[in-house]
N, C-alpha and C positions, 0 to 999 in steps of 0.2 A: 220456479222452475228453470232447469239449466239452458242457457243460451242456445246451444245447438243440439238439444236432446232430440233424438230420433233421426238426426242426420248422418249420411253415409259421405265419407270424403276419402280422397286419394291424395298423397303426398308424392311429387317428384323433386327429388333434388336433396334428400338428407345425406350427408357425407359423414359426418362425425358430430359430437355433442356441441360444438361450436356452431353450427350450421343455422342459419337464420330459418331454414324450413324445419329444423328440430324446435326451435323456440315456438314456431306457429303450431306445429304439430301438437306440441305439450299443451298449448292454449285450447286448441280445438278439442283434445281430449278431455281436458278439464271442464270445457263447456258441454260435455254430454256426446260429442260426436263419435261415431264408429268408423276407424281409420285404417285404410291400406296404404302400404310404402312400396315404392320401386326403388331398385337399386341399378347402377350404371353397368357394373362389372363385378365377377366374382372377388375382385381385389377388394371392393367396397362392401359386399354382402355381410362379413363378419361384423362390420362396424354397425350397419344399419340393424342387423339382427340382434346385436346385443343392446342396441339402444331400445327398440321395441318391445323387447322381452317384457318390459315393465307395463306394457298395455295389455299382456295376456297371451297365452300359447297360440290362441286362434288369430292373431293377427295377421292379416295377409301380407305378405312380403313376395314382390314379384319382380322378376328381372326385366329390365327395359333399357335399350339404347334408344334415346328418341331420335337418332338419325335413321332408324329403320321402322318404316311404317308397319311391318308385319309384327313387330315386337310391340308396338302401340297397340296394334289391334288385338294382340294376344292378351295384353293386360285389361283391355275393357270386356274382352270375351269372358275372362275370368270373372271381373266384377259382375258382369250380368248374370253369369251361372249361380254366383255365391249369394249376390244381393237383390239382383233384379232391377236396382236403380241406383242412382247417384245424385248427390246434392252439392258436394264441394270439390273443388280441384285446385291444388296448389302447384304451380309451376315455378319452381325455383331452380333453374338449369341454365347454366351459362358456361361457355368455354372459347378460349381463343388460343392459339398456338403461343408459347411463351416467347418467342422471337417478335411476334407482332405486338407485344406489351413493352417492347423495349425499344430505344432509339426513336426515330421519327415515324409519325403516322403516314407521311409521304411514301415511306419505303414499305408499306404493307404488301405484301404479295397477293396475287390474285387467289391462291389457294388458301392463305389464311384468312382472307375475306370471306370466301366462301364458307368455310368450316365455321367461323364465328356467327355468320348470320343465321345458317343452318342450326346450329346447335342452340344458339342464344335467343333467335327470334322465331324462324319458321316451325321450330318444334312446339311454340304454344298455338301456331294455327293447327297443326297435326294433331295435337293432343286435345284441344277443344273440338275438333271435327268428331274424333272418335268418341268423346265423353258426352256430347250432345244428345244421341239418341237415348242415352239413359237417364237424362236430367229432365224427365217429362213432368215433373212437379216444379220446374224452375230450380234456381240454384246460384252458385257464385264460382266463378274461376278467378283466382287470383294469382298475378304474376309478380316478379320482384325486379325492380329497376335500380337505377342510381342516377345521381345529378350529372354524371358524365354524358347521359343522353341529351342534356340540355345545354351544357356548357362545357368548354375545353378542360379537362383535367389531366395534366401532364402523366404520360406513360399508360393512360387508361385506353388511349389509341382507338383501335378498331371495336373494343369492347364498347365505347361510347355509341358509335355508329350502330352496332348491332342493339343496344338499348333504346337507341331513339326508334330503330325499326319495331322493335318489341312494343313500345308505347304506341305507336301509330296502328300496329297489328291490333293491339287492345281496343282501341277505339272501331276499327272496322268490324272486330268480333262482337263488340257491344250493340252494335247497329244490327248485325246479322242474327244475333241470338236473343235480342229483347223481345221479339214476340213471343218465345217460348218462357219469358220470365227468367232468362238467365243472364246474369250480370257478370261483366268482365271488368276488372279493375287492375291498376298497378300499384304496389306499395314501393316507394322510393325511399330506401333506408340511408342513413348517415353511415359512415364507415363503421364496420364491427369486425372484430379481429377473427376472421374465418380462415379456412383453408385456401378459398379462391381470393380473398383479399391480401393474403400474405404473398401471392405471386404477382403482387403489382409493385414495381420498384417505387420506393419512397412512401410506402404505406405508412408507416411510423410517423413519418413528417405530416402526413395528411390528417391522421388521428390528431395529432397535437394541433394542428391548424384549425380543425373543426372546434375542438374544445376552447380554444382561445378566441374565436369569432362568431360563434353560434349565439344568439341572443340568450340562451339558457347557460352558455358557457361550460358545456359538458357534452359528452357524445352520448347516443341513444343506447339503452340497455336492451340486449335480447328479448327480455321478459315484456318490454314496452312494445316491441315489433309483434310479438305474440298476441299482445292484448288487443293491438290495432288489426291484425290479421283476424282475430275472433270476431271483432266488431264487423269488418267487411263481409265476413261469411254469415252474419246473422240477419234476421230480420230487421233490425234497427238500421241496416243499410239499405233496405229494401228499393229506395229511390236513387241510389248512387250506382252509376254505370259508366264506363268508358272514361274514368277519372285516374290521374296519377296523384296519389296522396304522399305527399312528403311526411316523413317521420325522421326527422333529423336535427331535432333541437332547435329548428328554426333557422338553420343556416342557409337555407335556399332563398329566403327573403332579402339577404344582405347583398348590397352592393359593394360595399368595401369592409 
């Protein structure tokens, strides 16, 4: 029997075929889940639509800017009307103004800080709150983090602070939603050549550094992140909640 057969899930954060969200979406689909997708703007709609065509013409594709509560509410209202329930949520959304990812963290503007924390961390709270009433049979909410939440990564700057907030929010949400058997976890991925990663100065150096210093002496593959995402969504992870699971070829354990 497929790992996620009979499950309904929604994916926030697919931008293109290199997105980690897309790798996890493919794994969820292959495991038997029926999926809906959101897109942030009309500029990204065509990319997402082209990708999701492989899942069939009836795949739900919904507009959602996660900084607007009314758009989040509209997404889950549609899910309620179409499906009546929900089991899985993937939150793979993060953003900081480009100028905040250059220079010193010390020089982060108040507005850049607000935007980064709103889009990258608070949106998980807002999405989880809207999803919870539909997750009456329990389920799994999965967010994407990175090592920069725990340690200083040059140029990651305010995104590191936002990811730290995301990880903390995951624990509080896990506590709040545990009584209804909804699990909330973070998957902390090693560097992957995504659109967002390429916006970080020195990404290529980071990619090479991970390869040279991780115990497995390589970088994580998108399909490996997909497989882990499928596991965390499955009943095999039924006792795992509030956790940050590193999928980075072991880099996180290294001191030198």
